[in-house]
C-alpha positions as CSV (number, residue, x, y, z in Angstrom):
1,M,46.6,-47.7,-83.5
2,F,42.9,-47.7,-83.2
3,D,43.0,-48.8,-79.7
4,D,45.5,-46.1,-78.8
5,N,43.2,-43.4,-80.2
6,K,40.2,-44.8,-78.4
7,S,42.1,-45.0,-75.1
8,G,43.3,-41.3,-75.5
9,N,39.8,-40.1,-76.2
10,C,38.6,-41.9,-73.1
11,I,41.3,-40.3,-70.9
12,K,40.5,-36.8,-72.3
13,F,36.8,-37.4,-71.6
14,R,37.5,-38.4,-68.0
15,A,39.8,-35.5,-67.6
16,K,37.0,-33.1,-68.8
17,I,34.6,-34.7,-66.3
18,I,37.1,-34.3,-63.5
19,F,37.9,-30.8,-64.5
20,G,34.1,-30.0,-64.6
21,I,33.6,-31.5,-61.1
22,I,36.6,-29.4,-59.8
23,L,35.2,-26.3,-61.5
24,F,31.7,-27.0,-60.0
25,L,33.1,-27.6,-56.5
26,S,35.2,-24.5,-56.8
27,A,32.1,-22.5,-57.8
28,V,30.2,-23.9,-54.8
29,L,33.1,-23.1,-52.5
30,A,33.4,-19.6,-53.9
31,F,29.6,-19.0,-53.5
32,N,29.7,-20.2,-49.9
33,L,32.7,-18.1,-49.1
34,Y,30.9,-15.1,-50.5
35,R,27.7,-16.0,-48.6
36,L,29.6,-16.5,-45.3
37,Q,31.9,-13.5,-45.5
38,I,29.7,-11.0,-47.3
39,G,26.1,-12.1,-47.6
40,S,25.7,-13.3,-44.0
41,A,28.6,-11.4,-42.5
42,E,26.3,-9.5,-40.1
43,K,24.7,-12.6,-38.8
44,Y,28.0,-14.4,-38.1
45,V,29.7,-11.3,-36.7
46,L,26.7,-11.1,-34.3
47,L,27.1,-14.8,-33.3
48,S,30.9,-14.3,-32.9
49,N,30.3,-11.3,-30.7
50,K,27.7,-13.2,-28.7
51,N,30.5,-15.7,-27.8
52,R,33.0,-13.0,-27.3
53,I,31.0,-10.2,-25.7
54,R,28.9,-10.3,-22.6
55,L,26.2,-7.7,-21.8
56,L,25.8,-7.2,-18.1
57,P,23.0,-5.0,-16.8
58,I,23.7,-2.3,-14.2
59,L,20.8,-1.7,-11.9
60,P,20.0,1.9,-11.1
61,R,19.8,3.5,-7.7
62,R,16.2,3.6,-6.6
63,G,14.9,7.0,-5.6
64,R,14.6,7.9,-2.0
65,I,11.3,8.5,-0.1
66,M,11.5,11.4,2.3
67,T,9.1,12.9,4.8
68,A,8.0,16.5,4.9
69,D,10.6,17.2,7.7
70,G,13.5,15.8,5.7
71,K,13.8,12.3,7.1
72,V,14.7,9.5,4.7
73,I,12.3,6.6,5.3
74,A,13.3,4.6,2.2
75,G,16.9,4.8,0.9
76,N,19.7,2.6,-0.4
77,M,22.8,0.9,1.0
78,C,25.7,-0.7,-0.8
79,K,25.6,-4.5,-0.9
80,Y,27.5,-7.3,-2.8
81,K,25.7,-9.5,-5.3
82,L,27.2,-12.8,-6.6
83,V,26.3,-13.7,-10.2
84,M,27.2,-16.6,-12.5
85,E,26.9,-16.6,-16.3
86,Q,24.9,-19.5,-17.9
87,C,27.2,-22.4,-18.5
88,N,27.1,-26.2,-19.0
89,E,26.2,-28.6,-16.2
90,K,29.8,-29.6,-15.5
91,K,31.1,-26.0,-15.2
92,F,28.1,-25.0,-13.1
93,N,28.6,-27.9,-10.6
94,E,32.3,-27.1,-10.4
95,N,31.5,-23.4,-9.6
96,I,28.8,-24.3,-7.0
97,D,31.2,-26.7,-5.2
98,L,33.8,-24.0,-4.9
99,L,31.2,-21.4,-3.9
100,R,29.9,-23.6,-1.1
101,Q,33.3,-23.3,0.5
102,C,32.7,-19.6,1.0
103,I,29.0,-18.9,1.2
104,Y,26.0,-20.7,2.7
105,L,23.3,-21.8,0.2
106,N,20.1,-23.3,1.7
107,D,17.4,-25.3,0.0
108,E,15.5,-22.2,-1.0
109,D,18.6,-20.8,-2.7
110,D,19.1,-24.1,-4.5
111,F,15.5,-24.1,-5.7
112,R,15.6,-20.5,-6.9
113,I,18.9,-21.0,-8.7
114,A,17.6,-24.1,-10.5
115,R,14.4,-22.2,-11.5
116,L,16.5,-19.3,-13.0
117,R,18.8,-21.8,-14.9
118,K,15.8,-23.4,-16.5
119,K,14.7,-20.0,-17.9
120,R,18.0,-19.9,-19.8
121,T,18.8,-16.3,-18.9
122,S,22.2,-14.9,-19.7
123,F,23.2,-15.1,-16.0
124,V,21.9,-16.3,-12.6
125,V,22.0,-14.4,-9.3
126,I,23.5,-16.8,-6.8
127,K,23.1,-14.5,-3.8
128,D,22.3,-10.8,-3.7
129,D,23.3,-10.0,-0.1
130,L,26.8,-11.2,0.6
131,S,28.2,-10.5,4.1
132,W,31.7,-8.9,4.3
133,E,33.1,-12.3,5.5
134,E,31.6,-14.1,2.4
135,Y,32.9,-11.3,0.1
136,S,36.4,-11.6,1.6
137,K,36.5,-15.4,1.1
138,L,35.2,-15.2,-2.4
139,S,37.9,-12.6,-3.4
140,M,40.5,-15.3,-2.6
141,I,39.1,-17.9,-5.0
142,L,37.5,-15.7,-7.7
143,F,40.3,-16.5,-10.2
144,R,39.4,-20.2,-10.0
145,L,35.7,-19.6,-11.0
146,N,34.5,-19.5,-14.6
147,G,32.0,-16.8,-15.4
148,V,31.4,-15.8,-11.8
149,S,31.6,-12.2,-10.6
150,V,30.8,-10.0,-7.5
151,E,28.9,-6.8,-8.2
152,N,28.2,-3.8,-6.0
153,I,24.4,-3.1,-5.9
154,H,22.2,-0.5,-4.3
155,A,19.9,-2.5,-2.0
156,R,16.7,-1.0,-0.6
157,H,17.0,0.0,3.1
158,Y,14.4,1.4,5.4
159,P,16.1,3.3,8.3
160,M,12.8,4.0,10.2
161,P,10.9,0.7,9.7
162,L,8.5,0.7,12.7
163,G,5.6,3.0,12.3
164,F,6.2,3.7,8.6
165,G,5.6,0.2,7.0
166,H,2.1,0.8,5.8
167,V,2.9,4.3,4.4
168,V,6.2,3.6,2.7
169,G,5.2,0.0,1.7
170,H,7.7,-2.5,0.4
171,I,9.3,-3.8,-2.7
172,S,9.9,-7.3,-4.2
173,K,12.3,-8.5,-6.9
174,S,11.0,-9.1,-10.4
175,G,10.9,-12.7,-11.5
176,G,13.6,-12.4,-14.3
177,S,17.3,-12.8,-14.0
178,L,17.7,-9.0,-13.4
179,Q,15.7,-9.2,-10.2
180,I,14.8,-5.5,-10.6
181,P,13.1,-4.0,-7.4
182,V,9.4,-3.3,-8.0
183,G,7.2,-1.4,-5.6
184,K,4.4,-3.7,-4.3
185,T,2.5,-1.6,-1.6
186,G,2.4,1.9,-0.2
187,V,4.4,4.8,-1.7
188,E,6.8,2.3,-3.2
189,A,4.0,1.0,-5.4
190,I,2.2,4.3,-6.0
191,F,5.3,6.0,-7.5
192,D,7.2,3.0,-8.7
193,D,7.7,4.5,-12.2
194,R,9.3,7.6,-10.7
195,L,11.4,5.8,-8.1
196,A,12.6,2.9,-10.3
197,G,15.1,4.7,-12.7
198,K,16.5,3.2,-15.8
199,A,19.0,0.3,-16.0
200,G,22.4,0.7,-17.7
201,N,24.7,-2.0,-19.1
202,L,28.3,-3.1,-19.3
203,Q,29.8,-4.7,-22.4
204,I,32.8,-7.0,-21.6
205,E,35.0,-9.2,-23.8
206,V,35.6,-12.7,-22.6
207,N,38.0,-15.4,-23.8
208,A,37.1,-19.0,-24.8
209,V,36.7,-20.1,-21.1
210,G,34.6,-17.2,-20.2
211,K,37.2,-15.1,-18.4
212,K,36.9,-11.3,-18.7
213,V,39.5,-9.9,-21.0
214,R,38.5,-6.2,-21.1
215,I,35.6,-3.8,-20.9
216,I,34.4,-2.7,-24.3
217,D,31.7,-0.2,-23.5
218,S,29.4,0.9,-20.7
219,Q,26.1,2.8,-20.4
220,E,25.5,4.3,-17.0
221,P,22.1,3.7,-15.3
222,T,19.8,6.6,-14.6
223,A,18.9,6.9,-10.9
224,G,15.3,7.1,-9.8
225,N,13.7,10.3,-8.6
226,D,13.3,11.1,-5.0
227,I,9.8,11.5,-3.6
228,V,8.8,13.8,-0.7
229,I,5.6,12.9,1.1
230,S,3.5,14.9,3.4
231,I,4.1,12.7,6.5
232,D,5.7,14.4,9.5
233,S,8.1,11.8,10.8
234,Q,8.1,13.0,14.4
235,L,4.3,13.0,14.7
236,Q,4.2,9.6,12.9
237,K,6.6,8.1,15.5
238,Y,4.7,9.7,18.4
239,I,1.4,8.3,17.3
240,Y,2.9,4.9,16.7
241,D,4.2,4.8,20.2
242,L,0.7,5.8,21.5
243,L,-1.0,3.0,19.6
244,S,1.5,0.3,19.9
245,V,0.1,-0.8,23.3
246,E,-3.1,-1.9,21.4
247,K,-3.5,-5.2,19.6
248,A,-5.0,-3.5,16.5
249,A,-5.5,0.3,16.0
250,A,-5.1,3.1,13.5
251,A,-4.9,6.9,13.3
252,V,-4.7,9.5,10.5
253,V,-4.1,13.2,10.6
254,L,-5.2,15.5,7.8
255,D,-4.2,19.2,7.1
256,I,-7.5,20.9,6.2
257,S,-5.7,23.7,4.3
258,N,-4.4,21.5,1.6
259,G,-5.6,17.9,2.2
260,E,-2.1,16.6,3.1
261,V,-1.8,13.5,5.2
262,V,0.4,14.6,8.1
263,A,0.4,11.1,9.8
264,M,-1.0,7.7,9.0
265,V,-0.4,4.8,11.4
266,S,-1.7,1.3,11.4
267,I,-1.1,-1.3,14.2
268,P,0.2,-4.0,13.9
269,D,2.9,-2.8,11.7
270,F,5.6,-4.7,9.7
271,D,9.3,-4.2,9.0
272,P,9.7,-3.5,5.2
273,N,13.4,-4.5,5.5
274,I,12.4,-8.1,6.1
275,I,9.8,-8.3,3.3
276,S,11.8,-6.4,0.7
277,N,14.9,-8.5,1.0
278,Q,15.4,-12.2,0.9
279,M,12.8,-13.4,3.3
280,T,12.6,-17.0,4.4
281,Q,9.5,-19.1,3.9
282,S,9.0,-19.3,7.6
283,Q,9.2,-15.5,8.0
284,W,6.6,-15.1,5.3
285,Q,4.3,-17.7,6.8
286,S,4.4,-16.0,10.2
287,I,3.3,-12.7,8.7
288,V,0.5,-14.0,6.4
289,N,-0.9,-16.4,9.1
290,D,-1.0,-13.7,11.8
291,P,-4.7,-13.4,12.8
292,L,-4.2,-9.6,13.2
293,F,-3.3,-9.2,9.5
294,P,-0.2,-6.9,9.9
295,L,0.0,-6.3,6.2
296,I,-3.4,-4.6,6.0
297,N,-3.4,-0.8,6.4
298,R,-6.4,-0.2,8.7
299,V,-6.7,3.4,7.7
300,V,-7.5,2.7,4.0
301,G,-7.7,-1.0,3.6
302,C,-10.3,-2.0,6.3
303,S,-13.9,-0.9,6.6
304,Y,-16.0,-1.1,9.7
305,P,-19.5,0.1,10.8
306,P,-18.7,3.8,11.7
307,G,-21.2,3.9,14.5
308,S,-22.1,7.3,16.0
309,I,-19.7,9.1,13.8
310,F,-22.3,8.7,11.1
311,K,-24.8,10.7,13.1
312,I,-23.0,13.8,11.8
313,V,-24.0,12.8,8.3
314,V,-27.7,12.3,9.3
315,A,-27.7,15.6,11.2
316,F,-26.2,17.4,8.2
317,A,-28.7,15.8,5.8
318,A,-31.7,16.7,8.1
319,L,-30.6,20.4,8.4
320,N,-30.1,20.7,4.6
321,E,-33.4,19.0,3.8
322,K,-35.1,21.2,6.6
323,I,-36.5,18.0,8.2
324,I,-35.6,19.5,11.5
325,S,-34.4,22.8,12.9
326,P,-31.6,23.1,15.6
327,M,-34.2,23.8,18.3
328,D,-36.7,21.0,17.4
329,K,-36.9,18.4,20.2
330,I,-37.5,14.7,20.1
331,F,-38.3,12.7,23.2
332,C,-36.0,9.8,24.0
333,S,-37.5,7.3,26.4
334,G,-34.6,4.8,26.1
335,G,-36.0,3.0,23.0
336,V,-38.1,3.2,19.9
337,K,-40.7,0.6,19.2
338,L,-41.2,-0.6,15.6
339,D,-43.0,-3.8,14.4
340,D,-43.2,-5.3,17.9
341,H,-39.5,-4.7,18.5
342,V,-37.8,-2.1,20.6
343,F,-34.6,-0.5,19.3
344,H,-32.8,0.7,22.4
345,C,-30.7,3.8,23.0
346,W,-27.3,3.3,24.6
347,N,-28.8,5.1,27.6
348,R,-31.5,2.6,28.6
349,W,-33.1,5.2,30.9
350,G,-33.5,7.7,28.0
351,H,-32.4,11.4,27.5
352,G,-35.9,13.0,27.7
353,N,-36.7,15.9,25.3
354,I,-33.6,16.6,23.4
355,N,-32.6,18.9,20.4
356,L,-30.0,18.4,17.7
357,C,-27.0,19.8,19.6
358,D,-27.7,17.7,22.7
359,A,-28.4,14.7,20.6
360,L,-24.9,14.9,19.1
361,R,-23.4,15.9,22.4
362,L,-24.8,12.9,24.3
363,S,-24.9,10.7,21.2
364,C,-28.6,9.9,21.6
365,D,-29.7,6.9,19.5
366,C,-33.4,7.4,19.7
367,Y,-33.1,11.0,18.3
368,F,-31.4,9.7,15.2
369,F,-33.7,6.7,14.9
370,E,-36.5,9.2,14.4
371,V,-34.6,11.6,12.2
372,A,-33.4,8.7,10.0
373,K,-37.1,7.6,9.6
374,K,-38.1,11.1,8.5
375,L,-35.2,11.3,6.0
376,G,-35.5,7.9,4.4
377,I,-32.6,5.8,3.3
378,D,-32.3,7.4,-0.2
379,V,-31.7,10.9,1.2
380,I,-29.3,9.5,3.8
381,V,-27.3,7.8,1.0
382,K,-27.3,10.9,-1.1
383,Y,-25.7,13.0,1.6
384,A,-23.3,10.3,2.7
385,K,-21.9,10.1,-0.8
386,K,-21.5,13.8,-1.0
387,L,-19.5,13.7,2.2
388,G,-17.2,10.9,1.0
389,F,-18.8,7.6,2.1
390,G,-19.2,4.7,-0.3
391,T,-16.6,6.0,-2.7
392,E,-12.8,6.5,-3.1
393,T,-11.4,9.5,-1.1
394,G,-8.9,10.5,-3.8
395,I,-5.8,9.5,-1.9
396,E,-3.0,8.0,-4.1
397,F,-3.2,4.5,-2.5
398,P,-4.3,1.8,-5.1
399,N,-7.1,-0.6,-4.2
400,E,-8.6,1.6,-1.6
401,N,-11.4,0.0,0.3
402,I,-14.6,2.1,-0.4
403,G,-16.8,0.6,2.3
404,L,-20.5,0.0,1.8
405,L,-23.5,2.3,1.6
406,P,-26.6,0.1,1.9
407,S,-29.7,1.1,-0.1
408,K,-32.9,-0.4,-1.4
409,K,-31.3,-1.3,-4.7
410,W,-28.3,-2.9,-3.0
411,K,-30.4,-5.1,-0.8
412,F,-32.6,-6.3,-3.6
413,L,-29.6,-7.1,-5.8
414,R,-27.8,-8.8,-2.9
415,Y,-30.6,-10.6,-1.1
416,G,-33.6,-10.4,-3.4
417,T,-35.7,-8.8,-0.6
418,S,-37.2,-5.4,0.0
419,W,-35.8,-2.7,2.3
420,K,-37.3,-2.6,5.8
421,P,-37.9,0.6,7.9
422,Y,-35.9,-0.6,10.8
423,E,-32.8,-0.8,8.5
424,T,-33.1,2.9,7.9
425,M,-33.1,3.4,11.6
426,I,-30.0,1.4,12.4
427,T,-28.2,2.9,9.3
428,G,-29.0,6.3,10.9
429,I,-26.8,5.5,13.9
430,G,-24.0,4.0,11.7
431,Q,-24.7,0.3,12.3
432,G,-26.2,-2.5,10.2
433,A,-24.7,-3.1,6.8
434,L,-23.1,0.3,6.6
435,L,-19.3,0.1,6.3
436,A,-16.6,2.9,6.1
437,T,-12.9,3.3,6.4
438,L,-11.2,5.5,9.0
439,L,-10.0,7.7,6.2
440,Q,-13.5,8.2,4.9
441,S,-14.7,9.3,8.3
442,A,-11.7,11.8,8.5
443,V,-12.5,13.1,5.0
444,M,-16.1,13.6,5.9
445,L,-15.1,16.0,8.8
446,G,-12.5,17.6,6.5
447,K,-15.2,18.4,3.9
448,L,-17.4,20.0,6.6
449,C,-14.6,22.0,8.3
450,S,-13.2,23.2,4.9
451,G,-16.6,24.0,3.6
452,N,-15.8,22.1,0.4
453,Y,-17.5,19.0,-0.9
454,N,-14.4,18.4,-3.1
455,F,-11.9,18.3,-0.2
456,A,-9.6,15.3,-0.8
457,P,-6.5,13.8,0.9
458,T,-3.0,13.5,-0.6
459,L,0.3,12.0,0.4
460,I,2.4,14.3,-1.7
461,K,4.0,17.3,-0.1
462,G,3.2,20.5,-1.8
463,R,0.7,19.1,-4.2
464,K,-2.1,21.5,-3.8
465,K,-4.9,19.9,-5.9
466,N,-6.5,22.4,-8.2
467,I,-10.0,21.2,-7.4
468,A,-12.9,23.6,-8.0
469,M,-14.8,24.7,-4.9
470,A,-18.1,22.9,-4.3
471,P,-19.2,25.0,-1.3
472,I,-21.2,23.6,1.5
473,D,-24.0,25.6,3.2
474,G,-22.1,27.5,5.9
475,K,-25.1,27.8,8.2
476,C,-25.5,24.1,8.5
477,I,-21.7,23.7,9.0
478,E,-21.8,26.2,12.0
479,I,-24.6,24.3,13.6
480,I,-22.7,21.0,13.3
481,K,-19.4,22.5,14.4
482,N,-20.9,24.0,17.5
483,A,-22.6,20.8,18.4
484,L,-19.3,18.9,18.0
485,Y,-17.6,21.4,20.1
486,Q,-20.1,20.7,22.9
487,V,-19.3,17.0,22.6
488,C,-15.8,17.9,23.9
489,I,-16.9,20.4,26.4
490,S,-19.7,18.7,28.2
491,G,-20.6,15.6,26.1
492,T,-19.2,12.1,25.6
493,A,-15.6,13.3,25.1
494,A,-15.5,15.9,27.9
495,G,-13.4,13.7,30.1
496,S,-10.5,13.8,27.7
497,C,-11.0,16.4,25.1
498,R,-11.8,19.6,27.0
499,T,-8.9,22.0,26.0
500,D,-8.0,25.7,25.9
501,Y,-7.6,25.6,22.1
502,G,-10.8,23.8,21.6
503,I,-11.6,20.5,19.9
504,L,-14.7,19.7,18.0
505,G,-15.2,16.0,17.7
506,K,-17.4,12.9,18.0
507,T,-17.0,9.6,19.8
508,S,-18.3,6.3,18.5
509,S,-18.7,2.8,19.7
510,S,-19.4,0.3,16.9
511,Q,-21.0,-3.0,17.8
512,V,-19.5,-6.2,16.4
513,R,-22.5,-8.4,17.4
514,K,-26.2,-8.1,18.3
515,I,-26.4,-7.3,22.0
516,K,-29.2,-8.1,24.5
517,P,-31.0,-5.3,26.3
518,S,-29.4,-6.5,29.6
519,E,-26.0,-5.9,28.1
520,I,-26.6,-2.3,27.3
521,G,-24.1,-0.2,29.3
522,M,-22.1,-3.2,30.3
523,D,-18.4,-2.6,31.0
524,Q,-16.7,-3.8,27.8
525,K,-13.6,-4.9,29.7
526,L,-15.7,-7.8,31.1
527,L,-16.1,-9.2,27.6
528,P,-13.6,-11.3,25.6
529,W,-11.5,-9.0,23.3
530,K,-13.2,-10.1,20.1
531,L,-16.7,-9.4,21.4
532,R,-15.9,-5.8,22.5
533,D,-17.2,-2.8,20.5
534,H,-14.8,-1.0,18.1
535,A,-13.8,2.5,19.4
536,F,-13.6,5.6,17.2
537,F,-13.0,9.3,17.6
538,I,-12.8,11.9,14.9
539,G,-12.1,15.5,15.7
540,C,-10.8,18.9,14.4
541,A,-8.8,21.7,16.1
542,P,-8.4,24.4,16.9
543,F,-12.1,25.2,17.2
544,K,-12.1,28.8,16.0
545,T,-9.9,28.2,12.9
546,P,-10.0,24.4,12.2
547,R,-6.7,23.3,10.7
548,Y,-6.2,19.6,11.5
549,V,-8.5,16.6,11.5
550,V,-7.5,13.6,13.7
551,A,-9.3,10.2,13.4
552,V,-8.4,7.4,15.8
553,F,-9.7,3.8,15.7
554,V,-9.0,1.1,18.3
555,E,-10.2,-2.4,17.2
556,H,-12.3,-3.9,19.9
557,G,-11.4,-1.0,22.1
558,G,-14.7,-1.0,24.0
559,G,-15.8,2.6,23.7
560,G,-14.8,5.7,21.8
561,S,-14.7,8.0,24.9
562,V,-12.5,5.5,26.8
563,A,-10.1,4.1,24.2
564,A,-10.0,6.5,21.2
565,A,-10.7,10.0,22.5
566,P,-7.8,10.1,25.0
567,V,-5.4,9.2,22.2
568,A,-6.8,11.9,19.9
569,R,-6.4,14.4,22.7
570,K,-2.7,13.6,23.0
571,I,-2.2,13.8,19.3
572,F,-3.9,17.3,19.2
573,D,-1.7,18.4,22.1
574,R,1.4,17.4,20.2
575,I,0.3,19.2,17.1
576,M,-0.6,22.4,19.0
577,E,2.8,22.4,20.6
578,K,4.5,22.5,17.2
């Protein structure tokens, strides 16, 4: 009996333990069910939706770039893009094997795809420019592919590539999976934020194998804004045709009334359609290894010794400082002796007694050697800065080359030596360490002809900059203008720039090396191309009411009166016709 009671108590005790364990496990189960379905519901719903819902971006249409006369120079065209969602290695290889039956993928494509897969983005762009034949073939096997789709995209297209490359610029694709177009140079870069627009998205539901079941929601993209620039497409094309016979050249046309850039051409040019789309490595290497550097805009990106163009600045400074009067004469014997060295005039026989007007008309070096010595380098630099040299012009291009204005301080910091008198002389004729862009030279003449130190160029049509007038002494301007008019009537540009409407201008030949006295006056065509002088011409017309500034540069052209002035004359004629 005792044993039976003891056995019964033991069984009850065990039953209580088992019941306690069951109760505890039930409580744990209940707690976890609560935590999963209520406490962490939001988290697991999100994870569930992540497996069930795909968020696909919709790229916006990039804004167009149009010229002042209504031509579209950067637009969009419909293309087909092939994308694949991230998946495991087995599914990926199966998809790629099927895709290779329809499209061609080279080694560069394989490398790019592998790089994007490593980033673990939600999807990978396999190819973003499918041909119609490839699209047709893909449509037949699309049902066999997992997580692969073909999308319509707005691809950048430049309908007028030649002659407009440096102005319009180009785009590149961002490094992420979206491959959003981003402006890299030119107007594309300047106004990228306005042109880009805002991406939309598409929410789709997929099944367990990644097949699309239905579209849940969509947000439409916001298209980018169109930009109208001040370039005249017909004049731009005309100038491009004129300069395309040269190895390297540039030209810019400014409207004095509002600072608008009417034309800007740089040779050699590039096709933005090639650079902006999927360019092969060999194509890129051929561009970057070109010794003529076609990607550089020679109007704003390169600086050269301006040569005799700078004599305008020295003449203007001397008149303002009353160092000379218009009728004061200086004798030119063909050279100026300083420290046992003779600095020669381009006319080795000399010009005789000569005043300011004739010195500009005939581009006498000796006259400006003497005037530069009287002014001193500090005064020359002061007026050069006021007329736009050694500083940004105000145009919208980023990373504008500002050239170089040499000074006593600059030389000491750069070389640790003092400034020499002969350096002032050669700076006075636009040589030596002095450097300027073609646009800076054009702006200098624009400031003088507009009578406003604050004159500045712009690429935007209709953007009249509200800049306060900083008037220039009108008396000095008239003296300079009349002298530059004589340059084109009976001076160095008379052979090509004598017209009914009247051009005021200045030729310039910028040396690229130190020449011997025996080489002065030598026919530049007898020299190798790289040893010839650079050729410049800047001018303004019509003479009575100046409206347009034209600046022309021919790299290693030999001489401004021979290579640059005739081109400028044709540009002026075309403008006057319109």
